Backbone as CSV, one residue per row, in Angstrom:
resi,resn,N_x,N_y,N_z,CA_x,CA_y,CA_z,C_x,C_y,C_z
1,MET,1.037,-1.264,0.075,0.023,-0.014,-0.258,0.951,1.219,0.291
2,LYS,0.494,2.295,-0.722,1.488,3.263,-1.000,0.847,4.414,-0.687
3,PHE,1.597,5.490,-0.125,1.148,6.742,0.535,1.961,7.951,0.015
4,ARG,1.615,9.085,-0.068,1.868,10.366,-0.432,2.085,10.915,0.884
5,LEU,3.920,11.148,1.124,3.847,11.443,2.702,4.731,12.963,2.336
6,SER,4.552,13.894,3.503,5.068,14.975,3.775,5.297,14.968,5.259
7,ALA,6.804,15.071,5.513,7.134,15.265,7.061,6.293,16.148,7.749
8,ARG,6.410,17.225,7.087,5.513,18.412,7.964,3.923,18.248,7.980
9,VAL,3.266,17.602,7.101,1.908,17.465,7.041,1.762,16.050,8.113
10,ALA,2.689,15.261,7.840,2.423,14.254,9.008,2.471,14.813,10.373
11,THR,3.245,15.422,10.843,3.481,16.039,12.079,2.081,16.782,12.492
12,LEU,1.757,17.480,11.706,0.563,18.263,11.805,-0.808,17.403,12.144
13,ALA,-0.702,16.236,11.238,-2.009,15.495,11.168,-2.152,14.569,12.470
14,VAL,-0.749,14.347,13.129,-0.863,13.801,14.529,-1.339,14.656,15.741
15,ILE,-1.234,15.701,15.451,-1.632,16.945,16.471,-2.953,16.904,16.193
16,ALA,-3.371,17.155,15.230,-4.966,17.200,14.980,-5.540,15.875,15.072
17,MET,-4.884,14.794,15.430,-5.737,13.550,15.995,-5.715,13.395,17.504
18,THR,-4.700,14.067,18.012,-4.846,14.363,19.402,-5.547,15.252,20.290
19,ILE,-5.442,16.179,19.481,-6.498,17.529,20.394,-7.884,17.233,20.450
20,PRO,-8.623,16.327,19.470,-10.017,15.968,19.551,-10.212,15.181,20.826
21,SER,-9.170,14.019,20.844,-9.208,13.209,21.940,-8.937,13.677,23.344
22,VAL,-8.141,14.764,23.659,-7.921,15.572,25.035,-8.880,16.185,25.353
23,ALA,-9.757,17.058,24.171,-11.131,17.644,24.253,-11.964,16.888,24.963
24,LEU,-12.337,15.809,24.188,-12.921,14.789,24.752,-13.130,14.365,26.289
25,LEU,-11.750,14.319,26.563,-11.313,13.891,28.030,-11.855,15.037,28.805
26,ARG,-11.659,16.039,28.346,-12.058,17.461,29.199,-13.791,17.749,29.595
27,SER,-14.133,17.004,28.474,-16.057,17.181,28.363,-16.415,16.212,29.128
28,GLN,-15.613,15.022,29.346,-16.182,14.366,30.524,-16.154,14.301,31.938
29,GLY,-17.243,15.384,32.349,-16.951,15.757,33.795,-15.952,16.876,34.217
30,ARG,-15.515,17.505,33.310,-14.296,18.697,33.403,-14.733,20.176,32.991
31,GLY,-16.051,20.553,32.904,-16.373,21.490,32.189,-17.189,21.761,31.208
32,GLY,-17.363,20.260,30.775,-18.536,20.165,29.457,-19.565,19.659,29.716
33,ALA,-19.942,18.438,28.988,-20.981,17.619,29.100,-21.006,16.848,30.384
34,PRO,-21.987,16.470,30.989,-22.167,16.070,32.377,-21.497,14.881,32.537
35,ALA,-20.950,14.284,33.170,-19.680,13.134,33.327,-20.784,11.991,33.324
36,MET,-20.451,11.032,32.585,-21.356,9.532,32.434,-20.991,8.999,33.712
37,PRO,-21.402,8.012,34.065,-21.275,7.084,35.301,-20.077,6.075,34.620
38,PRO,-19.176,5.743,35.619,-18.026,4.885,35.050,-18.439,3.465,34.588
39,SER,-18.017,2.791,33.591,-18.326,1.596,32.950,-17.953,0.487,33.886
40,ASP,-17.291,0.884,34.683,-16.565,-0.125,35.495,-16.064,0.231,36.925
41,PRO,-16.288,-0.494,38.006,-16.108,0.351,39.248,-14.476,0.469,39.192
42,HIS,-13.638,0.115,38.410,-12.324,0.673,38.436,-11.957,1.533,37.379
43,ASP,-12.766,2.308,37.111,-12.423,3.679,35.991,-11.182,4.162,36.454
44,LEU,-10.522,4.492,35.312,-9.169,4.898,35.395,-9.094,6.212,34.552
45,SER,-10.471,6.847,34.468,-10.243,8.028,33.768,-9.693,9.158,34.480
46,GLY,-8.968,10.146,34.064,-8.483,11.212,34.600,-7.324,11.626,33.977
47,PHE,-6.548,12.649,34.633,-5.210,13.140,34.266,-4.051,12.491,35.148
48,TRP,-3.220,11.922,34.636,-2.337,11.448,35.450,-0.720,11.757,34.941
49,GLU,0.150,11.912,36.106,1.229,12.799,36.013,2.497,11.643,36.508
50,LEU,3.569,11.449,35.903,4.642,10.568,36.031,5.908,11.456,36.621
51,SER,6.006,11.204,37.905,7.337,12.026,38.619,8.623,10.978,38.295
52,SER,9.591,11.648,38.236,11.045,10.852,38.339,11.272,10.305,39.394
53,SER,10.659,10.395,40.472,11.043,9.650,41.795,10.097,8.292,41.951
54,TRP,9.120,8.198,40.572,8.163,6.906,40.906,8.393,6.092,39.817
55,LYS,9.638,5.968,39.354,10.077,4.989,38.369,10.967,4.014,38.897
56,SER,10.405,2.578,38.547,11.398,1.558,39.105,11.758,0.680,37.996
57,VAL,13.233,1.048,37.388,13.183,0.278,35.920,14.758,-0.186,36.306
58,PRO,14.618,-1.822,36.411,15.689,-2.196,36.527,16.354,-2.416,35.022
59,PRO,17.984,-2.974,35.147,18.398,-3.232,33.674,17.940,-4.281,33.030
60,ALA,17.976,-4.431,31.607,17.389,-5.704,31.001,18.396,-6.569,31.037
61,GLU,17.863,-7.637,30.980,18.729,-8.744,30.346,18.856,-9.368,28.984
62,LEU,19.728,-8.670,28.131,19.801,-9.145,26.766,20.318,-10.410,26.252
63,LEU,20.122,-10.575,25.109,20.590,-11.727,24.360,21.914,-11.405,24.087
64,PRO,22.994,-12.501,24.322,24.219,-12.320,23.643,24.320,-11.514,22.420
65,SER,23.842,-11.804,21.435,23.638,-11.556,20.053,23.425,-9.977,20.194
66,ILE,22.849,-8.995,21.126,22.715,-7.993,21.114,23.934,-7.040,21.630
67,THR,24.654,-6.587,20.572,25.916,-6.245,21.118,25.988,-4.827,21.126
68,LYS,27.118,-4.242,21.559,26.947,-2.370,21.829,27.124,-2.007,20.422
69,ALA,27.182,-2.625,19.428,27.261,-1.914,17.831,25.622,-2.169,17.339
70,THR,24.978,-3.248,17.899,23.535,-2.933,17.830,23.024,-2.084,18.673
71,LEU,23.186,-1.957,19.737,22.210,-0.906,20.452,22.683,0.516,20.013
72,ASP,24.063,0.871,19.594,24.111,1.999,18.659,23.672,2.333,17.626
73,LYS,23.441,1.054,17.014,22.687,1.487,15.740,21.294,2.094,15.763
74,MET,20.633,1.551,17.059,19.148,1.552,17.376,19.092,3.140,17.999
75,ARG,20.302,3.661,18.979,20.350,4.696,19.451,20.353,5.678,18.422
76,ASP,21.100,5.327,17.257,21.364,6.384,16.102,19.724,6.400,15.374
77,ALA,19.305,5.364,15.376,17.896,5.283,14.517,17.028,6.347,15.197
78,ASP,16.956,6.177,16.528,15.947,7.228,17.411,16.412,8.236,17.211
79,LEU,17.773,8.844,17.174,17.947,10.086,16.945,17.597,10.799,15.706
80,ILE,17.898,9.737,14.790,17.236,10.167,13.110,15.581,10.405,13.046
81,SER,14.988,9.513,14.099,13.756,9.919,14.270,13.296,11.306,15.078
82,GLU,14.166,11.289,15.826,13.964,12.853,16.695,14.230,14.064,15.670
83,ARG,15.223,13.838,15.033,15.773,14.821,13.882,14.693,15.431,12.856
84,TRP,13.783,14.115,12.452,12.638,14.416,11.811,11.209,14.650,12.314
85,CYS,11.420,14.766,13.472,9.883,14.927,14.421,8.935,13.939,14.016
86,ARG,9.509,12.686,13.990,8.255,11.563,13.833,7.707,11.194,15.019
87,PRO,6.458,10.684,14.950,5.991,10.504,16.170,6.406,9.435,16.977
88,ILE,6.425,9.718,18.399,7.402,8.931,19.401,6.792,7.428,19.403
89,GLY,5.358,7.328,19.599,4.916,6.094,19.755,5.268,5.584,21.064
90,MET,5.156,3.957,21.404,5.354,3.417,22.523,6.825,2.879,22.585
91,PRO,7.559,2.624,23.823,7.041,3.005,24.892,7.101,4.697,25.463
92,ALA,7.770,5.259,24.497,8.059,6.650,24.895,6.907,7.417,25.225
93,LEU,5.805,7.248,24.675,4.646,8.386,24.851,3.974,8.018,26.505
94,MET,4.445,6.919,27.094,4.297,6.681,28.614,4.787,7.698,29.788
95,ASP,5.952,8.104,29.013,6.873,9.129,29.882,7.348,9.922,28.754
96,ASN,6.553,11.009,28.674,6.888,11.915,27.635,6.918,13.263,28.385
97,GLY,7.126,13.347,29.348,7.023,14.593,30.242,5.945,15.568,30.601
98,ARG,4.435,15.247,30.242,3.423,15.729,30.219,2.488,14.918,30.890
99,PRO,1.277,15.451,31.379,0.237,14.235,31.843,-0.456,13.549,30.932
100,LEU,-0.869,12.101,31.356,-1.503,11.551,30.329,-2.920,11.627,30.737
101,GLY,-3.959,11.501,29.590,-5.205,11.778,30.054,-6.053,10.550,29.537
102,LEU,-6.357,10.018,30.336,-7.065,8.542,30.452,-8.541,8.892,30.333
103,LEU,-9.449,8.265,29.533,-10.790,8.155,29.517,-11.283,6.656,29.151
104,GLN,-12.042,6.142,29.912,-12.260,4.852,30.094,-13.854,4.869,29.631
105,GLY,-14.189,4.070,28.716,-15.623,3.839,28.357,-15.817,2.486,28.342
106,SER,-17.006,2.080,27.696,-17.456,0.843,28.038,-16.771,-0.231,26.783
107,TYR,-16.241,0.469,25.822,-15.323,-0.395,24.757,-13.813,-0.299,24.546
108,GLU,-13.459,0.583,25.367,-12.016,0.860,24.994,-11.447,1.934,26.120
109,LEU,-10.399,1.978,26.730,-9.528,2.938,27.318,-8.616,3.951,26.034
110,LEU,-9.114,5.102,26.296,-8.019,6.101,25.505,-7.250,6.480,26.240
111,ILE,-5.872,6.655,25.720,-5.005,7.317,26.234,-4.457,8.351,25.416
112,ALA,-4.701,9.535,25.838,-4.502,10.660,24.950,-2.900,11.618,25.280
113,THR,-2.170,12.084,24.645,-0.862,12.655,25.470,-0.843,13.933,24.896
114,GLU,0.229,14.867,25.373,0.166,16.242,24.879,1.755,16.076,24.032
115,ALA,1.980,14.714,23.468,3.444,14.686,23.034,3.055,14.441,21.265
116,ASN,3.822,14.501,20.625,3.769,14.110,19.209,3.659,12.681,18.914
117,THR,2.404,12.221,18.925,2.004,10.905,19.085,0.656,10.547,18.563
118,ALA,0.240,9.450,18.158,-1.089,9.220,18.065,-1.708,8.747,19.488
119,PRO,-2.983,8.950,19.769,-3.486,8.402,21.055,-3.152,6.900,20.896
120,ARG,-3.346,6.031,22.454,-3.402,4.747,22.211,-5.059,4.343,22.515
121,HIS,-5.374,3.541,21.776,-6.780,2.945,21.788,-6.784,1.284,22.667
122,ILE,-7.065,0.974,23.587,-6.848,0.034,24.415,-8.393,-0.746,24.333
123,TYR,-8.637,-1.815,23.530,-10.172,-2.312,23.107,-10.408,-3.299,24.256
124,PHE,-11.525,-3.140,24.777,-12.058,-4.181,25.809,-13.097,-5.459,24.979
125,ASN,-13.313,-5.086,23.541,-14.752,-5.927,23.173,-14.049,-6.772,21.826
126,ARG,-12.870,-6.805,21.593,-12.375,-7.598,20.752,-10.977,-8.298,20.974
127,PRO,-10.831,-9.277,19.963,-9.359,-10.193,20.247,-8.433,-9.141,19.168
128,HIS,-7.119,-9.127,19.243,-6.205,-8.818,18.628,-6.530,-8.906,16.868
129,VAL,-6.208,-7.715,16.077,-6.883,-7.900,14.745,-5.669,-8.846,14.134
130,SER,-6.201,-9.711,13.008,-5.333,-10.488,12.339,-4.044,-9.980,11.982
131,ALA,-3.091,-10.686,11.896,-1.725,-10.113,11.467,-1.778,-9.713,9.655
132,GLU,-2.599,-10.691,9.116,-2.768,-10.432,7.758,-3.336,-9.664,7.494
133,ILE,-4.271,-8.485,8.186,-4.923,-7.569,7.707,-4.383,-6.363,8.612
134,TYR,-3.779,-6.353,9.643,-3.271,-5.207,10.275,-2.172,-4.872,9.872
135,ASP,-1.949,-3.485,9.743,-0.732,-2.756,9.217,-0.163,-2.252,10.674
136,PRO,1.195,-2.644,11.067,1.781,-2.405,12.007,2.097,-1.091,12.656
137,THR,2.000,-0.338,13.656,2.062,0.951,13.984,3.054,1.198,15.080
138,SER,3.350,2.334,15.343,4.453,2.847,16.439,3.571,2.322,17.926
139,ILE,2.249,2.204,18.013,1.761,2.004,19.285,1.133,0.603,19.480
140,GLY,1.310,-0.269,18.295,0.643,-1.503,18.247,-0.736,-1.625,18.111
141,ASP,-1.157,-2.734,18.605,-2.616,-3.276,18.695,-2.577,-3.706,20.217
142,SER,-3.568,-2.771,20.867,-3.788,-3.155,22.398,-5.154,-3.487,22.407
143,ILE,-5.494,-4.678,23.333,-6.540,-5.019,24.081,-6.466,-5.247,25.291
144,ALA,-7.364,-5.400,26.318,-7.462,-5.498,27.520,-8.630,-6.233,28.257
145,HIS,-8.419,-6.659,29.709,-9.676,-7.221,30.428,-9.415,-6.934,31.745
146,TRP,-10.230,-7.054,32.530,-10.192,-6.768,33.814,-9.662,-8.210,34.648
147,ASP,-8.872,-8.453,35.677,-8.460,-9.634,36.349,-8.461,-8.953,37.805
148,GLY,-9.808,-9.099,38.537,-10.065,-8.454,39.888,-9.627,-6.887,39.639
149,ASP,-8.978,-6.540,40.543,-9.029,-4.810,40.262,-7.639,-4.211,39.417
150,THR,-6.862,-5.257,38.537,-6.021,-4.768,37.709,-6.593,-5.147,36.204
151,LEU,-6.223,-4.087,35.457,-6.583,-4.294,34.022,-5.173,-4.622,33.254
152,ILE,-5.467,-5.743,32.704,-4.324,-6.439,31.662,-4.491,-6.018,30.273
153,VAL,-3.294,-5.447,30.048,-3.276,-4.770,28.593,-2.458,-5.401,27.569
154,ASP,-2.587,-6.053,26.433,-1.878,-6.930,25.836,-1.607,-6.223,24.468
155,THR,-0.316,-5.736,24.102,0.025,-5.412,23.069,0.876,-6.068,22.096
156,ILE,0.527,-6.125,20.752,1.275,-6.772,19.625,1.293,-5.753,18.494
157,GLY,1.996,-6.314,17.307,1.640,-5.271,15.998,2.509,-4.079,16.081
158,PHE,3.467,-4.280,16.464,4.600,-3.077,16.693,5.078,-3.210,15.288
159,HIS,5.469,-1.672,14.622,6.168,-1.349,13.768,7.702,-1.772,13.719
160,ALA,8.171,-2.276,12.700,9.712,-2.524,12.751,10.747,-1.221,12.802
161,LYS,10.100,-0.199,12.612,11.236,1.163,12.773,10.422,2.282,12.989
162,ASN,9.138,2.299,12.940,8.497,3.617,13.378,8.415,4.022,14.754
163,GLY,8.545,5.166,15.104,8.799,5.694,16.408,9.954,5.615,17.372
164,ARG,10.106,5.873,18.284,11.239,5.783,19.244,11.218,4.277,19.799
165,MET,12.456,3.467,19.182,12.574,2.130,19.562,12.972,1.461,21.188
166,ALA,13.770,2.536,21.507,14.367,2.215,22.963,13.389,2.126,23.972
167,ILE,13.638,0.971,24.905,12.762,0.558,25.930,13.443,0.665,27.367
168,PRO,13.127,1.498,27.938,13.527,1.719,29.535,14.346,0.554,29.933
169,GLY,15.458,0.711,30.480,16.268,-0.508,31.125,16.885,-1.026,30.356
170,GLY,16.851,-0.752,28.954,17.770,-1.380,27.937,17.084,-2.336,26.995
171,GLY,17.519,-2.436,25.631,16.807,-3.131,24.666,16.036,-2.121,23.918
172,PHE,15.440,-2.492,22.810,14.640,-2.121,22.091,13.389,-2.907,21.412
173,ARG,12.522,-2.107,20.866,11.363,-2.725,20.401,11.462,-3.053,19.017
174,THR,10.965,-4.303,18.512,10.967,-4.788,17.205,9.529,-5.029,16.920
175,GLU,9.359,-5.614,15.409,8.170,-6.320,15.255,7.663,-7.571,15.949
176,HIS,8.930,-8.091,16.614,8.319,-9.327,17.190,8.188,-9.095,18.898
177,SER,8.145,-7.648,19.123,7.866,-7.528,20.647,6.264,-7.725,21.078
178,HIS,6.319,-8.184,22.300,5.147,-8.628,22.876,5.149,-7.747,24.264
179,LEU,4.001,-6.819,24.506,3.867,-5.937,25.631,2.637,-6.192,26.560
180,VAL,2.954,-6.782,27.755,1.707,-6.796,28.663,2.058,-5.872,29.742
181,GLU,0.806,-5.128,29.910,0.957,-4.181,30.950,-0.139,-4.238,31.925
182,GLN,0.151,-3.803,33.219,-1.046,-4.093,34.332,-1.157,-2.663,34.835
183,PHE,-2.287,-2.408,34.821,-3.045,-1.012,35.178,-3.614,-1.450,36.282
184,LYS,-3.097,-0.646,37.815,-3.697,-0.725,38.755,-3.793,0.430,39.843
185,ILE,-4.980,0.610,40.599,-4.729,1.922,41.229,-4.206,1.385,42.839
186,VAL,-3.302,2.355,43.136,-2.771,1.860,44.321,-2.779,3.064,45.305
187,LYS,-2.274,3.022,46.628,-2.679,3.861,47.676,-3.467,5.044,47.354
188,GLY,-4.560,4.511,47.126,-5.653,5.325,46.786,-6.018,6.520,45.713
189,SER,-4.665,7.139,45.216,-4.680,8.040,44.224,-3.708,7.856,43.495
190,MET,-2.912,6.656,43.160,-1.659,6.396,42.247,-2.263,5.502,41.410
191,LEU,-1.697,5.378,40.129,-1.562,4.636,39.105,-0.578,3.651,38.983
192,SER,-0.687,2.485,39.022,0.509,1.700,38.778,0.436,1.096,37.598
193,VAL,1.602,1.260,36.815,1.465,0.667,35.247,2.777,0.172,35.431
194,THR,2.749,-1.548,35.039,3.910,-2.587,35.252,3.858,-2.942,33.753
195,SER,5.176,-2.798,33.050,5.079,-3.272,31.795,6.197,-4.469,31.789
196,THR,5.882,-5.481,31.114,6.549,-6.624,30.583,6.878,-6.797,29.249
197,TRP,7.784,-6.753,28.873,8.445,-6.911,27.394,9.107,-8.086,27.148
198,THR,8.822,-8.838,26.131,9.242,-10.309,25.573,9.289,-9.836,24.245
199,ASP,10.750,-10.668,23.965,11.092,-10.501,22.382,12.022,-11.651,21.933
200,PRO,11.650,-12.501,21.400,13.001,-13.703,21.348,14.205,-13.042,20.607
201,THR,14.013,-11.849,19.908,14.962,-11.361,19.042,16.115,-10.120,19.813
202,VAL,15.514,-9.779,21.273,16.161,-8.807,22.148,16.279,-9.363,23.428
203,PHE,15.396,-9.967,24.266,15.809,-10.261,25.505,15.858,-11.549,25.801
204,ARG,16.726,-11.946,26.723,16.938,-13.207,27.351,15.856,-13.609,28.320
205,THR,15.497,-12.566,29.093,14.196,-12.916,29.967,13.381,-11.924,29.842
206,PRO,11.831,-12.147,30.110,11.171,-11.025,30.142,11.646,-9.934,30.970
207,HIS,11.307,-8.451,30.537,11.991,-7.096,31.138,10.788,-6.669,31.851
208,THR,10.525,-6.176,32.869,9.713,-5.822,33.570,9.964,-4.566,34.128
209,TYR,9.295,-3.452,34.291,9.805,-2.083,35.224,8.051,-1.812,35.740
210,GLU,7.970,-0.634,36.284,6.959,0.106,36.871,7.101,1.490,36.913
211,TYR,5.987,2.115,36.662,5.678,3.426,36.610,4.726,3.606,37.537
212,ARG,4.750,4.839,38.466,3.590,5.140,39.271,3.196,6.651,39.064
213,TYR,1.850,6.499,38.622,1.456,8.174,38.240,0.637,8.717,39.048
214,SER,0.790,9.791,39.513,-0.297,10.669,40.542,-1.452,11.150,39.716
215,LYS,-2.362,11.468,40.445,-3.639,11.805,40.066,-3.760,13.292,39.605
216,TYR,-3.663,13.929,38.632,-3.528,15.526,38.510,-4.649,16.139,39.320
217,PRO,-4.220,17.022,40.755,-5.029,17.634,41.361,-5.913,18.415,40.916
218,ASP,-5.394,19.339,39.838,-6.499,20.322,39.326,-7.505,19.780,38.365
219,LEU,-8.835,19.794,38.811,-9.917,19.386,38.290,-10.326,20.391,37.000
220,ASN,-9.755,21.770,36.856,-9.778,22.184,35.620,-8.711,22.317,34.854
221,TYR,-7.665,21.440,34.780,-6.843,21.192,34.020,-6.991,21.296,32.523
222,GLU,-6.462,22.093,31.870,-6.718,21.839,30.117,-5.434,21.651,29.384
223,PRO,-5.475,20.248,28.874,-4.459,19.798,27.911,-4.045,21.032,26.922
224,HIS,-2.834,20.856,26.590,-2.582,21.695,25.532,-1.754,20.879,24.288
225,ALA,-1.828,21.440,22.857,-1.377,20.599,21.961,0.187,20.364,22.246
226,ALA,0.881,19.571,21.754,2.075,19.173,21.437,2.870,20.526,21.078
227,ILE,4.075,20.681,21.595,5.012,21.764,21.178,5.394,21.440,19.920
228,GLY,5.388,22.148,19.150,5.559,22.252,17.608,6.742,21.597,17.338
229,CYS,7.184,20.934,16.403,8.282,20.423,15.936,8.530,20.499,14.373
230,ASP,9.373,21.372,14.161,9.581,21.822,12.530,10.866,20.901,12.275
231,PRO,10.764,20.029,11.470,11.910,19.572,10.709,12.627,20.024,9.697
232,TYR,12.165,21.327,9.331,12.990,22.157,8.247,13.255,23.495,8.828
233,ASP,13.201,23.546,10.535,13.670,24.807,10.935,15.225,24.655,11.073
234,GLU,16.093,25.349,10.447,17.461,25.408,10.356,18.367,25.365,11.793
235,ASP,17.492,26.448,12.344,18.319,26.449,14.036,18.081,25.323,14.593
236,ARG,16.854,24.746,14.522,16.723,23.583,15.406,17.657,22.339,14.839
237,THR,17.847,22.220,13.455,18.420,21.247,13.069,19.846,21.081,13.280
238,ALA,20.442,22.695,13.463,21.994,22.787,13.735,21.760,22.263,15.418
239,PHE,21.057,22.447,16.122,21.246,22.325,17.516,20.742,20.850,17.876
240,VAL,19.841,20.039,17.140,19.836,18.527,17.207,20.974,17.956,16.870
241,GLU,21.496,18.116,15.565,22.424,17.749,15.209,24.107,18.218,15.831
242,ARG,23.864,18.823,16.553,25.285,19.164,17.498,26.035,18.262,17.632
243,THR,25.616,17.235,18.259,26.505,15.929,18.772,26.567,14.835,17.852
244,PHE,26.091,14.939,16.448,26.288,14.066,15.498,27.005,13.845,14.788
245,SER,27.732,12.384,14.716,29.119,12.563,13.812,28.817,12.768,12.300
246,PRO,30.075,12.960,11.509,29.361,13.220,10.296,28.732,12.068,9.588
247,ALA,28.982,10.724,10.042,28.306,9.287,9.307,26.777,9.584,9.733
248,LEU,26.571,10.194,11.250,25.404,10.029,11.396,24.468,11.305,10.634
249,LYS,25.150,12.381,10.404,24.323,13.394,9.572,23.906,13.185,8.545
250,ALA,25.071,12.382,7.589,24.764,11.793,6.475,23.625,11.061,6.388
251,ALA,23.470,9.697,7.285,22.376,9.011,7.528,21.086,9.990,7.973
252,ALA,20.847,10.639,8.567,19.887,11.689,8.973,19.486,12.113,7.425
253,GLU,20.312,13.018,6.735,20.073,13.546,5.685,19.436,12.586,4.647
254,ALA,20.001,11.431,4.649,19.479,10.183,3.313,18.129,9.520,3.877
255,ALA,17.526,9.997,5.338,16.646,9.486,5.629,15.377,10.333,5.418
256,LEU,15.411,11.343,4.865,14.330,12.302,4.557,13.743,11.847,3.345
257,VAL,12.165,11.895,3.592,11.134,11.621,2.761,10.682,12.769,2.031
258,LYS,11.013,13.317,1.153,10.780,14.645,0.233,9.399,14.633,-0.045
259,PRO,8.434,15.646,0.348,7.114,15.853,-0.166,6.873,15.297,-1.532
260,GLY,5.787,14.427,-1.683,5.522,14.039,-2.836,6.070,12.730,-3.142
261,THR,6.725,12.105,-2.632,7.476,10.737,-2.673,6.690,9.675,-2.501
262,MET,6.718,8.936,-3.464,5.666,7.593,-2.967,6.532,6.552,-2.096
263,VAL,5.685,6.233,-1.245,6.582,5.431,-0.199,5.786,3.954,-0.185
264,ASP,6.517,2.844,-0.337,5.954,1.485,0.043,6.074,1.118,1.325
265,PHE,5.400,1.128,2.367,5.486,1.012,3.829,5.999,-0.515,3.990
266,LYS,5.511,-1.431,3.179,5.732,-2.896,3.266,7.174,-3.490,2.730
267,LYS,7.862,-2.380,1.888,9.071,-2.649,1.327,10.171,-1.988,1.953
268,PRO,11.174,-2.974,2.455,12.213,-2.410,3.311,12.984,-0.986,2.604
269,ALA,13.264,-0.103,3.303,14.051,0.848,3.071,15.389,0.547,2.611
270,ALA,15.838,1.107,1.406,17.068,0.945,0.974,18.303,1.544,1.873
271,PRO,19.443,0.973,2.196,20.256,1.190,3.255,21.108,2.461,2.791
272,ALA,21.103,3.531,3.598,21.508,4.708,3.265,23.317,4.486,2.795
273,ALA,23.672,5.271,1.790,24.934,5.370,1.072,25.884,5.671,2.047
274,ALA,26.933,5.385,2.166,28.335,5.816,3.013,28.638,7.078,2.404
275,PRO,29.017,8.079,3.362,29.648,9.413,2.724,31.030,9.153,1.864
276,LYS,31.047,10.055,0.943,32.245,9.811,0.363,33.390,10.620,0.979
277,LYS,34.351,10.038,0.691,35.522,10.434,1.517,36.395,11.627,0.671
278,LYS,36.519,12.665,1.227,37.004,13.768,0.623,38.660,13.464,0.424
């Protein structure tokens, strides 16, 4: 399947998708339409903020095949993604420096952010979409069910290269990654999210870490659009690439998808040519 892409238009489109979702959150009992009764006694709706003091992230146990060179390559890929203002995806959106807006309904849990990414849709009423028809994304395909007072979220269908790939604690996301999260209210007003990643191509053992979010105290909190990111801003480009090696700068420029270019997402991109020696 082919699409016409423009980096600038793609960034604006993501923001446009996120704003209505966040606005909907505000309307549900925060100054808009009357709040609807929760569909479950464990309703997770609200704005939740993550403090740096509420992260428990052990080092991941990686396969011997995951060498420093492999990790450096994935780090460079994330830097190039940042250079071109690409949507961050999972797991970066869960720790993006701004509150997460959660809205729970009868059929899904929506997680909207103030970051450059699509919102997460976590569905209660269906199984995973067949891999034969599902187009992988940076946020994956998420389904969930309640187990007592814990919401179990199961996510597969990650894209091989879209979004930030790094996983907290070490390692990175691939198309083979499987994420299981446990959402649970603890201490009365905190949301615990325990994430466990498995991937036969990256991790030697399942990698688990926990974030605890505090419920935002301001009931009149108004979410904001993501801070703009212009990949064609020359000052920003010079700032972002300040620490890039010459080879990484060349790779970043080679990664540009020019407006009007036809891109086949199902076809692997050709490797960037090495810079010529002067």
